[in-house]
All heavy atoms as an XYZ file, in Angstrom:
817
protein
N     -19.498     11.283    -10.467
C     -18.456     10.765     -9.603
C     -18.272      9.277     -9.889
O     -19.234      8.556    -10.094
C     -18.842     10.983     -8.138
C     -17.758     10.572     -7.187
S     -17.993     11.230     -5.543
C     -18.657      9.798     -4.749
N     -17.045      8.830     -9.889
C     -16.717      7.442    -10.207
C     -16.070      6.766     -8.995
O     -14.929      6.337     -9.059
C     -15.798      7.396    -11.428
O     -14.696      8.262    -11.243
N     -16.816      6.679     -7.910
C     -16.290      6.103     -6.674
C     -15.675      4.724     -6.906
O     -14.641      4.398     -6.323
C     -17.399      6.037     -5.621
C     -17.019      5.469     -4.260
C     -15.886      6.274     -3.629
C     -18.241      5.435     -3.350
N     -16.269      3.949     -7.776
C     -15.733      2.621     -8.069
C     -14.276      2.708     -8.519
O     -13.417      1.951     -8.048
C     -16.582      1.923     -9.140
C     -15.958      0.644     -9.628
C     -16.091     -0.535     -8.892
C     -15.210      0.607    -10.802
C     -15.494     -1.712     -9.330
C     -14.622     -0.558    -11.244
C     -14.762     -1.717    -10.504
O     -14.171     -2.883    -10.930
N     -13.980      3.622     -9.441
C     -12.627      3.722     -9.984
C     -11.650      4.328     -8.978
O     -10.467      3.963     -8.960
C     -12.621      4.494    -11.300
C     -13.295      3.714    -12.391
C     -14.569      4.049    -12.818
C     -12.680      2.604    -12.955
C     -15.211      3.308    -13.798
C     -13.316      1.853    -13.929
C     -14.580      2.199    -14.340
O     -15.208      1.454    -15.308
N     -12.120      5.221     -8.142
C     -11.271      5.752     -7.065
C     -10.859      4.602     -6.149
O      -9.680      4.423     -5.829
C     -11.996      6.850     -6.256
C     -11.179      7.259     -5.040
C     -12.301      8.054     -7.125
N     -11.843      3.803     -5.758
C     -11.552      2.684     -4.858
C     -10.727      1.603     -5.541
O      -9.857      0.999     -4.912
C     -12.855      2.123     -4.286
C     -13.529      3.136     -3.387
C     -14.747      2.624     -2.680
O     -14.802      2.738     -1.465
N     -15.720      2.082     -3.390
N     -10.957      1.390     -6.818
C     -10.159      0.410     -7.559
C      -8.692      0.852     -7.601
O      -7.786      0.046     -7.381
C     -10.713      0.240     -8.974
C     -10.009     -0.841     -9.780
C     -10.721     -1.064    -11.096
C     -10.043     -2.121    -11.929
N     -10.317     -3.465    -11.485
N      -8.463      2.139     -7.877
C      -7.100      2.646     -7.869
C      -6.464      2.453     -6.486
O      -5.333      1.966     -6.379
C      -7.050      4.130     -8.255
C      -5.728      4.758     -7.950
C      -4.644      4.552     -8.788
C      -5.544      5.519     -6.806
C      -3.399      5.093     -8.488
C      -4.311      6.057     -6.497
C      -3.229      5.852     -7.342
N      -7.180      2.843     -5.445
C      -6.627      2.734     -4.090
C      -6.349      1.273     -3.746
O      -5.288      0.956     -3.193
C      -7.562      3.405     -3.066
C      -7.543      4.923     -3.279
C      -7.137      3.064     -1.635
C      -8.541      5.690     -2.427
N      -7.267      0.391     -4.072
C      -7.051     -1.032     -3.831
C      -5.775     -1.496     -4.535
O      -4.927     -2.173     -3.946
C      -8.260     -1.834     -4.324
C      -8.065     -3.329     -4.252
C      -8.290     -4.023     -3.066
C      -7.646     -4.052     -5.372
C      -8.094     -5.389     -2.996
C      -7.455     -5.421     -5.312
C      -7.680     -6.087     -4.124
O      -7.478     -7.445     -4.057
N      -5.632     -1.121     -5.794
C      -4.469     -1.548     -6.570
C      -3.171     -0.985     -6.025
O      -2.178     -1.704     -5.865
C      -4.632     -1.150     -8.037
C      -5.692     -1.954     -8.746
O      -6.063     -3.043     -8.318
N      -6.212     -1.416     -9.834
N      -3.152      0.301     -5.719
C      -1.898      0.909     -5.275
C      -1.507      0.439     -3.869
O      -0.329      0.360     -3.535
C      -1.924      2.448     -5.381
C      -0.484      2.966     -5.432
C      -2.724      3.087     -4.253
C      -0.329      4.349     -5.986
N      -2.506      0.090     -3.057
C      -2.211     -0.438     -1.726
C      -1.484     -1.774     -1.794
O      -0.781     -2.146     -0.854
C      -3.498     -0.615     -0.912
C      -4.054      0.683     -0.385
O      -3.400      1.713     -0.376
N      -5.305      0.643      0.053
N      -1.627     -2.491     -2.891
C      -1.112     -3.851     -3.006
C       0.067     -4.015     -3.957
O       0.735     -5.043     -3.927
C      -2.233     -4.773     -3.483
C      -3.430     -4.797     -2.583
C      -4.609     -5.524     -3.209
N      -4.288     -6.844     -3.706
C      -4.416     -7.969     -3.010
N      -4.868     -7.923     -1.793
N      -4.106     -9.125     -3.550
N       0.319     -3.044     -4.807
C       1.241     -3.235     -5.929
C       2.412     -2.244     -5.844
O       2.254     -1.063     -6.147
C       0.459     -3.056     -7.228
C       1.263     -3.365     -8.480
O       2.511     -3.336     -8.435
O       0.619     -3.614     -9.513
N       3.579     -2.737     -5.476
C       4.738     -1.848     -5.339
C       5.184     -1.268     -6.682
O       5.697     -0.147     -6.721
C       5.920     -2.572     -4.658
O       6.230     -3.758     -5.390
C       5.581     -2.931     -3.219
N       4.979     -1.999     -7.779
C       5.310     -1.448     -9.103
C       4.398     -0.268     -9.423
O       4.852      0.736     -9.978
C       5.193     -2.519    -10.183
C       6.286     -3.542    -10.162
C       6.130     -4.521    -11.302
C       7.200     -5.594    -11.216
N       7.062     -6.577    -12.292
N       3.128     -0.373     -9.082
C       2.192      0.729     -9.291
C       2.576      1.927     -8.421
O       2.526      3.071     -8.864
C       0.758      0.288     -8.998
C      -0.333      1.291     -9.337
C      -0.362      1.605    -10.828
C      -1.691      0.757     -8.880
N       3.003      1.656     -7.201
C       3.453      2.732     -6.305
C       4.645      3.462     -6.908
O       4.703      4.692     -6.894
C       3.814      2.162     -4.936
C       2.634      1.661     -4.155
C       3.016      0.900     -2.906
O       4.180      0.842     -2.513
N       2.027      0.296     -2.267
N       5.578      2.709     -7.455
C       6.751      3.311     -8.089
C       6.339      4.146     -9.301
O       6.810      5.266     -9.487
C       7.757      2.223     -8.496
O       8.147      1.509     -7.325
C       8.976      2.816     -9.164
N       5.447      3.600    -10.112
C       4.966      4.332    -11.275
C       4.211      5.591    -10.895
O       4.374      6.640    -11.520
N       3.416      5.519     -9.847
C       2.656      6.668     -9.370
C       3.594      7.759     -8.860
O       3.390      8.940     -9.140
C       1.687      6.228     -8.267
C       0.777      7.308     -7.775
C      -0.257      7.785     -8.561
C       0.940      7.832     -6.511
C      -1.112      8.777     -8.099
C       0.091      8.824     -6.038
C      -0.938      9.295     -6.832
N       4.634      7.359     -8.151
C       5.611      8.329     -7.646
C       6.344      9.015     -8.797
O       6.649     10.207     -8.726
C       6.608      7.646     -6.702
N       6.588      8.272     -9.859
C       7.314      8.821    -11.005
C       6.432      9.688    -11.896
O       6.876     10.722    -12.402
C       7.924      7.688    -11.835
N       5.174      9.278    -12.095
C       4.284     10.011    -12.989
C       2.835      9.708    -12.624
O       2.191      8.854    -13.240
C       4.557      9.644    -14.446
C       3.815     10.547    -15.414
O       2.814     11.166    -15.069
N       4.301     10.598    -16.643
N       2.338     10.420    -11.620
C       0.985     10.187    -11.110
C      -0.067     10.337    -12.198
O      -0.999      9.529    -12.291
C       0.693     11.123     -9.945
N       0.063     11.357    -13.030
C      -0.943     11.591    -14.063
C      -1.039     10.434    -15.050
O      -2.135     10.067    -15.477
C      -0.661     12.900    -14.804
C      -0.908     14.116    -13.937
O      -1.767     14.050    -13.032
O      -0.242     15.146    -14.166
N       0.087      9.853    -15.402
C       0.082      8.724    -16.332
C      -0.646      7.527    -15.704
O      -1.448      6.870    -16.375
C       1.506      8.321    -16.703
C       1.575      7.203    -17.732
S       3.260      6.736    -18.149
C       3.713      5.800    -16.692
N      -0.398      7.266    -14.440
C      -1.053      6.146    -13.759
C      -2.545      6.422    -13.606
O      -3.382      5.563    -13.890
C      -0.392      5.884    -12.391
C       1.079      5.471    -12.565
C      -1.178      4.856    -11.586
C       1.306      4.201    -13.342
N      -2.891      7.619    -13.170
C      -4.299      7.957    -12.955
C      -5.105      7.954    -14.245
O      -6.317      7.716    -14.221
C      -4.419      9.307    -12.246
C      -3.900      9.333    -10.802
C      -3.905     10.761    -10.259
C      -4.707      8.398     -9.910
N      -4.448      8.175    -15.377
C      -5.135      8.166    -16.672
C      -5.709      6.787    -17.001
O      -6.596      6.674    -17.854
C      -4.180      8.622    -17.776
N      -5.248      5.762    -16.326
C      -5.755      4.406    -16.552
C      -7.081      4.147    -15.841
O      -7.627      3.044    -15.963
C      -4.718      3.378    -16.085
C      -3.473      3.426    -16.932
O      -3.543      3.379    -18.147
N      -2.327      3.528    -16.286
N      -7.571      5.123    -15.097
C      -8.806      4.990    -14.336
C      -9.782      6.080    -14.784
O      -9.373      7.190    -15.102
C      -8.521      5.113    -12.837
C      -7.603      4.024    -12.333
C      -6.222      4.148    -12.447
C      -8.110      2.860    -11.773
C      -5.372      3.145    -12.008
C      -7.265      1.848    -11.331
C      -5.902      1.996    -11.455
O      -5.072      1.002    -11.027
N     -11.055      5.768    -14.797
C     -12.086      6.719    -15.228
C     -12.433      7.630    -14.052
O     -13.395      7.376    -13.319
C     -13.316      5.955    -15.725
C     -14.350      6.866    -16.343
O     -14.039      8.037    -16.631
O     -15.489      6.396    -16.538
N     -11.637      8.690    -13.881
C     -11.762      9.586    -12.728
C     -12.168     10.985    -13.168
O     -11.780     11.437    -14.249
C     -10.421      9.685    -11.997
C      -9.804      8.389    -11.493
C      -8.375      8.629    -11.043
C     -10.644      7.798    -10.364
N     -12.895     11.668    -12.295
C     -13.152     13.086    -12.517
C     -11.884     13.857    -12.154
O     -10.971     13.315    -11.501
C     -14.314     13.582    -11.639
O     -13.928     13.514    -10.260
C     -15.596     12.781    -11.885
N     -11.824     15.113    -12.530
C     -10.677     15.951    -12.159
C     -10.549     16.049    -10.644
O      -9.441     16.008    -10.110
C     -10.813     17.351    -12.759
C     -10.642     17.361    -14.274
O     -10.082     16.391    -14.829
O     -11.075     18.345    -14.900
N     -11.676     16.186     -9.943
C     -11.656     16.275     -8.482
C     -11.077     15.009     -7.863
O     -10.266     15.068     -6.944
C     -13.070     16.527     -7.947
C     -13.123     16.642     -6.426
C     -14.526     16.780     -5.880
O     -15.435     16.038     -6.338
O     -14.720     17.605     -4.990
N     -11.486     13.858     -8.370
C     -10.988     12.588     -7.845
C      -9.492     12.426     -8.096
O      -8.736     12.050     -7.190
C     -11.761     11.431     -8.481
C     -13.199     11.380     -8.050
C     -14.086     10.551     -8.959
O     -13.672     10.222    -10.097
O     -15.203     10.234     -8.524
N      -9.056     12.711     -9.312
C      -7.637     12.598     -9.639
C      -6.804     13.534     -8.770
O      -5.747     13.146     -8.271
C      -7.408     12.892    -11.119
N      -7.286     14.742     -8.563
C      -6.573     15.702     -7.719
C      -6.498     15.201     -6.281
O      -5.449     15.285     -5.639
C      -7.249     17.066     -7.796
S      -6.384     18.344     -6.877
N      -7.607     14.678     -5.753
C      -7.617     14.170     -4.378
C      -6.624     13.030     -4.211
O      -5.925     12.945     -3.190
C      -9.021     13.721     -3.992
N      -6.524     12.165     -5.199
C      -5.568     11.061     -5.142
C      -4.140     11.561     -5.282
O      -3.245     11.146     -4.541
C      -5.894     10.031     -6.227
C      -7.193      9.264     -6.005
C      -7.608      8.541     -7.279
C      -7.053      8.307     -4.838
N      -3.928     12.460     -6.224
C      -2.590     13.014     -6.459
C      -2.086     13.737     -5.215
O      -0.922     13.630     -4.850
C      -2.636     13.963     -7.655
C      -1.312     14.309     -8.244
C      -1.433     15.259     -9.443
N      -2.353     14.809    -10.489
C      -3.601     15.305    -10.691
N      -4.069     16.274     -9.945
N      -4.355     14.838    -11.662
N      -2.966     14.500     -4.576
C      -2.589     15.324     -3.416
C      -2.744     14.597     -2.086
O      -2.464     15.188     -1.037
C      -3.444     16.598     -3.398
C      -3.311     17.455     -4.648
C      -1.892     17.946     -4.863
O      -1.228     18.310     -3.873
O      -1.445     17.954     -6.029
N      -3.190     13.345     -2.121
C      -3.459     12.569     -0.900
C      -4.387     13.334      0.038
O      -4.150     13.424      1.235
C      -2.161     12.166     -0.195
N      -5.474     13.883     -0.526
C      -6.466     14.612      0.269
C      -7.413     13.588      0.905
O      -8.486     13.286      0.378
C      -7.229     15.603     -0.609
C      -8.115     16.542      0.184
O      -8.497     16.196      1.331
O      -8.439     17.623     -0.341
N      -6.981     13.055      2.039
C      -7.710     11.988      2.717
C      -9.099     12.456      3.117
O     -10.072     11.692      3.008
C      -6.913     11.483      3.936
C      -5.543     10.925      3.495
C      -7.708     10.449      4.732
C      -5.581      9.823      2.464
N      -9.219     13.691      3.562
C     -10.520     14.219      3.947
C     -11.503     14.227      2.792
O     -12.657     13.829      2.940
N     -11.062     14.672      1.620
C     -11.929     14.696      0.448
C     -12.255     13.279      0.000
O     -13.408     12.974     -0.340
C     -11.297     15.495     -0.689
C     -12.092     15.591     -1.981
C     -13.508     16.113     -1.742
C     -11.360     16.460     -2.994
N     -11.286     12.398      0.009
C     -11.542     11.010     -0.373
C     -12.571     10.373      0.559
O     -13.466      9.653      0.111
C     -10.240     10.209     -0.388
C      -9.256     10.605     -1.492
C      -7.885     10.003     -1.229
C      -9.781     10.203     -2.864
N     -12.473     10.674      1.840
C     -13.456     10.169      2.805
C     -14.852     10.708      2.477
O     -15.827      9.958      2.412
C     -13.045     10.553      4.233
C     -14.094     10.217      5.251
C     -14.370      8.889      5.568
C     -14.825     11.216      5.881
C     -15.345      8.574      6.504
C     -15.801     10.910      6.806
C     -16.064      9.591      7.109
O     -17.032      9.277      8.031
N     -14.944     12.008      2.239
C     -16.228     12.632      1.918
C     -16.786     12.090      0.604
O     -18.001     11.941      0.446
C     -16.101     14.173      1.907
C     -17.309     14.832      1.280
C     -15.884     14.689      3.330
N     -15.916     11.749     -0.325
C     -16.379     11.145     -1.587
C     -17.016      9.777     -1.345
O     -17.784      9.308     -2.172
C     -15.212     10.994     -2.555
C     -14.750     12.273     -3.157
S     -13.318     11.920     -4.208
C     -12.972     13.564     -4.812
N     -16.644      9.138     -0.245
C     -17.228      7.853      0.098
C     -16.298      6.664      0.034
O     -16.744      5.519      0.081
N     -14.995      6.913     -0.058
C     -14.041      5.806     -0.123
C     -14.146      4.962      1.149
O     -14.192      5.486      2.264
C     -12.600      6.331     -0.313
C     -11.590      5.201     -0.197
C     -12.475      7.027     -1.662
N     -14.168      3.669      0.960
C     -14.252      2.729      2.064
C     -13.077      2.912      3.021
O     -11.922      3.022      2.588
C     -14.268      1.303      1.505
C     -14.299      0.262      2.581
O     -13.257     -0.075      3.139
N     -15.477     -0.248      2.864
N     -13.364      2.917      4.304
C     -12.346      3.151      5.328
C     -11.232      2.129      5.354
O     -10.087      2.458      5.677
N     -11.535      0.876      5.035
C     -10.490     -0.150      5.012
C      -9.473      0.132      3.915
O      -8.269     -0.062      4.117
C     -11.113     -1.543      4.802
C     -11.934     -2.011      5.974
C     -11.072     -2.265      7.194
O      -9.997     -2.868      7.113
N     -11.516     -1.796      8.343
N      -9.948      0.590      2.785
C      -9.039      0.966      1.706
C      -8.311      2.257      2.047
O      -7.098      2.378      1.849
C      -9.804      1.150      0.397
C     -10.468     -0.070     -0.205
C     -11.326      0.332     -1.392
C      -9.444     -1.103     -0.603
N      -9.071      3.220      2.555
C      -8.528      4.555      2.782
C      -7.447      4.574      3.853
O      -6.447      5.266      3.718
C      -9.659      5.523      3.146
C      -9.310      7.004      3.159
C      -8.741      7.453      1.811
C     -10.533      7.827      3.529
N      -7.611      3.779      4.910
C      -6.602      3.807      5.978
C      -5.256      3.280      5.484
O      -4.206      3.790      5.851
C      -7.070      3.053      7.220
C      -7.114      1.580      7.112
S      -7.599      0.885      8.713
C      -7.663     -0.836      8.279
N      -5.289      2.294      4.598
C      -4.029      1.770      4.053
C      -3.412      2.755      3.057
O      -2.190      2.917      3.014
C      -4.245      0.405      3.408
C      -4.599     -0.649      4.405
N      -3.696     -1.167      5.301
C      -5.782     -1.241      4.672
C      -4.283     -2.056      6.064
N      -5.559     -2.115      5.710
N      -4.264      3.420      2.278
C      -3.769      4.447      1.355
C      -3.141      5.600      2.135
O      -2.078      6.102      1.766
C      -4.906      4.943      0.460
C      -4.464      5.939     -0.581
C      -3.644      5.551     -1.626
C      -4.862      7.265     -0.516
C      -3.236      6.458     -2.592
C      -4.458      8.178     -1.477
C      -3.646      7.771     -2.509
O      -3.242      8.673     -3.452
N      -3.788      5.996      3.216
C      -3.251      7.074      4.056
C      -1.888      6.686      4.618
O      -0.957      7.502      4.630
C      -4.228      7.407      5.183
N      -1.758      5.452      5.071
C      -0.466      4.986      5.589
C       0.579      4.972      4.481
O       1.717      5.417      4.679
C      -0.618      3.603      6.210
N       0.194      4.481      3.308
C       1.108      4.477      2.159
C       1.569      5.901      1.844
O       2.732      6.132      1.520
C       0.425      3.827      0.950
C       0.945      4.291     -0.386
C       2.245      3.997     -0.797
C       0.143      5.042     -1.247
C       2.716      4.428     -2.020
C       0.616      5.472     -2.464
C       1.900      5.172     -2.857
O       2.365      5.620     -4.065
N       0.670      6.885      1.990
C       1.010      8.270      1.695
C       1.664      8.981      2.879
O       1.961     10.165      2.813
C      -0.238      9.033      1.230
C      -0.847      8.540     -0.077
C       0.104      8.538     -1.276
N       0.627      9.830     -1.624
C       0.129     10.634     -2.545
N      -0.931     10.264     -3.242
N       0.670     11.792     -2.785
N       1.918      8.253      3.979
C       2.723      8.781      5.069
C       1.968      9.354      6.256
O       2.581      9.962      7.127
N       0.660      9.147      6.326
C      -0.104      9.669      7.459
C      -0.100      8.679      8.610
O      -0.397      7.493      8.425
C      -1.563      9.944      7.063
C      -1.861     11.331      6.536
C      -1.323     11.478      5.136
C      -3.330     11.623      6.589
N       0.218      9.166      9.792
C       0.092      8.369     11.007
C      -1.400      8.221     11.325
O      -2.240      8.981     10.832
C       0.817      9.048     12.160
N      -1.738      7.259     12.165
C      -3.129      6.957     12.478
C      -3.907      8.188     12.961
O      -4.993      8.471     12.456
C      -3.213      5.844     13.516
C      -4.623      5.503     13.868
C      -5.287      5.830     15.013
C      -5.561      4.792     13.053
N      -6.578      5.360     14.960
C      -6.770      4.716     13.765
C      -5.495      4.224     11.779
C      -7.904      4.092     13.259
C      -6.625      3.591     11.279
C      -7.812      3.532     12.017
N      -3.370      8.908     13.920
C      -4.070     10.089     14.454
C      -4.267     11.152     13.373
O      -5.304     11.822     13.339
C      -3.322     10.689     15.644
C      -3.390      9.819     16.892
O      -4.287      8.947     16.969
O      -2.558     10.006     17.799
N      -3.295     11.303     12.502
C      -3.411     12.265     11.399
C      -4.475     11.819     10.396
O      -5.186     12.647      9.821
C      -2.072     12.453     10.699
C      -1.031     13.076     11.613
O      -1.408     13.833     12.526
O       0.168     12.783     11.409
N      -4.590     10.520     10.180
C      -5.618      9.961      9.295
C      -7.014     10.270      9.841
O      -7.884     10.765      9.109
C      -5.391      8.456      9.160
C      -6.559      7.676      8.619
C      -6.990      7.833      7.314
C      -7.219      6.764      9.426
C      -8.061      7.101      6.815
C      -8.286      6.026      8.939
C      -8.698      6.195      7.646
O      -9.758      5.477      7.161
N      -7.208     10.013     11.133
C      -8.513     10.288     11.765
C      -8.825     11.779     11.677
O      -9.942     12.176     11.324
C      -8.521      9.807     13.228
C      -8.321      8.284     13.297
C      -9.798     10.244     13.938
C      -9.407      7.460     12.638
N      -7.838     12.619     11.953
C      -8.055     14.061     11.898
C      -8.350     14.518     10.470
O      -9.185     15.408     10.254
C      -6.853     14.822     12.456
C      -7.100     16.306     12.610
C      -8.254     16.605     13.558
O      -8.297     16.114     14.679
N      -9.212     17.407     13.104
N      -7.698     13.919      9.496
C      -7.933     14.286      8.095
C      -9.381     14.018      7.700
O      -9.989     14.814      6.970
C      -6.974     13.532      7.176
N      -9.951     12.926      8.190
C     -11.360     12.643      7.890
C     -12.266     13.679      8.548
O     -13.211     14.175      7.921
C     -11.727     11.230      8.326
C     -11.088     10.157      7.464
S     -11.688      8.492      7.807
C     -11.149      8.257      9.487
N     -11.975     14.019      9.778
C     -12.764     15.049     10.468
C     -12.638     16.391      9.753
O     -13.632     17.096      9.563
C     -12.318     15.166     11.920
C     -12.663     13.955     12.757
C     -12.141     14.103     14.172
C     -12.462     12.880     14.999
N     -11.949     12.984     16.370
N     -11.424     16.719      9.359
C     -11.198     17.974      8.627
C     -11.933     17.963      7.288
O     -12.457     18.993      6.845
C      -9.703     18.205      8.394
C      -8.930     18.477      9.680
O      -9.555     18.759     10.725
O      -7.685     18.385      9.628
N     -11.981     16.809      6.647
C     -12.700     16.681      5.386
C     -14.180     16.971      5.552
O     -14.787     17.644      4.707
N     -14.761     16.477      6.628
C     -16.178     16.763      6.884
C     -16.400     18.252      7.086
O     -17.369     18.819      6.577
C     -16.661     15.985      8.107
C     -16.781     14.475      7.925
C     -16.994     13.796      9.268
C     -17.908     14.144      6.961
N     -15.497     18.883      7.831
C     -15.630     20.324      8.092
C     -15.448     21.140      6.814
O     -16.151     22.125      6.598
C     -14.612     20.751      9.146
N     -14.523     20.724      5.969
C     -14.206     21.491      4.759
C     -15.161     21.212      3.600
O     -15.555     22.130      2.887
C     -12.772     21.182      4.326
C     -12.300     21.980      3.124
C     -10.829     21.732      2.851
C     -10.342     22.565      1.664
N      -8.914     22.349      1.408
N     -15.525     19.928      3.389
C     -16.258     19.529      2.194
C     -17.719     19.145      2.452
O     -18.461     18.926      1.507
C     -15.559     18.351      1.507
C     -14.135     18.634      1.113
C     -13.068     18.025      1.750
C     -13.841     19.546      0.095
C     -11.763     18.286      1.386
C     -12.535     19.809     -0.279
C     -11.498     19.177      0.378
O     -10.199     19.434      0.018
N     -18.106     19.037      3.712
C     -19.487     18.662      4.020
C     -19.644     17.172      4.251
O     -18.675     16.445      4.410
N     -20.881     16.761      4.262
C     -21.219     15.370      4.563
C     -20.685     14.399      3.509
O     -20.455     14.776      2.362
C     -22.734     15.219      4.660
C     -23.340     15.950      5.844
C     -22.844     15.457      7.183
O     -22.798     14.221      7.392
O     -22.502     16.298      8.031
N     -20.543     13.139      3.926
C     -20.120     12.080      3.022
C     -21.148     11.967      1.904
O     -22.347     11.967      2.141
C     -19.966     10.750      3.783
C     -19.643      9.605      2.835
C     -18.895     10.872      4.866
N     -20.663     11.885      0.672
C     -21.518     11.944     -0.518
C     -22.039     10.592     -0.982
O     -23.107     10.505     -1.594
C     -20.739     12.566     -1.681
C     -20.208     13.946     -1.396
C     -19.319     14.398     -2.550
N     -18.564     15.592     -2.204
C     -17.567     16.056     -2.931
N     -17.213     15.447     -4.052
N     -16.915     17.138     -2.547
N     -21.277      9.537     -0.763
C     -21.640      8.224     -1.301
C     -20.984      7.144     -0.460
O     -20.222      7.439      0.461
C     -21.171      8.108     -2.758
N     -21.270      5.903     -0.782
C     -20.611      4.799     -0.119
C     -21.222      4.451      1.229
O     -22.318      4.901      1.580
N     -20.494      3.686      1.991
C     -20.988      3.138      3.255
C     -21.191      4.164      4.350
O     -21.914      3.909      5.297
C     -20.006      2.079      3.770
O     -19.862      1.052      2.825
N     -20.553      5.314      4.239
C     -20.559      6.263      5.346
C     -21.487      7.450      5.145
O     -21.414      8.426      5.874
C     -19.134      6.760      5.609
C     -18.174      5.635      5.875
C     -17.149      5.360      4.979
C     -18.322      4.823      6.984
C     -16.278      4.303      5.208
C     -17.460      3.775      7.214
C     -16.441      3.521      6.323
O     -15.580      2.489      6.542
N     -22.369      7.375      4.183
C     -23.306      8.469      3.947
C     -24.138      8.683      5.214
O     -24.659      7.736      5.796
C     -24.230      8.166      2.745
C     -25.319      9.209      2.617
C     -23.430      8.084      1.472
N     -24.218      9.929      5.637
C     -25.036     10.246      6.798
C     -26.496     10.207      6.379
O     -26.901     10.926      5.472
C     -24.676     11.643      7.336
O     -23.296     11.640      7.679
C     -25.499     11.988      8.550
N     -27.272      9.380      7.033
C     -28.678      9.243      6.655
C     -29.624      9.975      7.597
O     -30.789     10.117      7.305
C     -29.081      7.752      6.545
C     -28.858      7.033      7.857
C     -28.328      7.097      5.421
C     -29.374      5.619      7.878
N     -29.117     10.451      8.730
C     -30.014     11.096      9.688
C     -29.948     12.610      9.620
O     -30.600     13.284     10.417
C     -29.703     10.622     11.113
C     -28.321     11.058     11.590
O     -27.575     11.661     10.800
O     -27.983     10.792     12.751
N     -29.170     13.156      8.703
C     -29.079     14.607      8.556
C     -28.214     15.272      9.606
O     -28.056     16.475      9.606
N     -27.618     14.485     10.484
C     -26.795     15.048     11.548
C     -25.443     15.494     11.032
O     -24.957     15.014     10.024
N     -24.839     16.421     11.733
C     -23.503     16.903     11.371
C     -22.468     15.909     11.833
O     -22.670     15.180     12.796
C     -23.252     18.265     12.004
N     -21.371     15.881     11.141
C     -20.244     15.089     11.608
C     -20.042     13.771     10.918
O     -19.028     13.138     11.090
N     -20.987     13.302     10.174
C     -20.789     12.075      9.409
C     -20.497     10.877     10.280
O     -20.954     10.780     11.402
N     -19.703      9.973      9.767
C     -19.467      8.689     10.414
C     -18.206      8.652     11.261
O     -17.872      7.641     11.797
C     -19.397      7.599      9.346
N     -17.495      9.760     11.375
C     -16.260      9.747     12.163
C     -16.583     10.068     13.582
O     -17.346     10.901     13.919
C     -15.231     10.762     11.603
C     -13.994     10.774     12.470
C     -14.856     10.391     10.208
């Protein structure tokens, strides 16, 4: 998993309207510039906020990406909860569950 590159892409697209335009026109071409696994590229392409959260994407980056992709705040929170239910515990990053409890950091 290349969490660094997932977060780098999200950081860049959150700030760069030219990148947003390029991503809308040809997501695969833009994503090819980042060292991503197929799962990561798919999650970004499909705006799978729940999977991105479980992968360990930082919440400050992820909330802006979710807004850019059209999710309202309540939908963003629910997407993270749904991600935990569908994909399991957070895998990496700041939100890794360390106590073995269900539900992660949401």
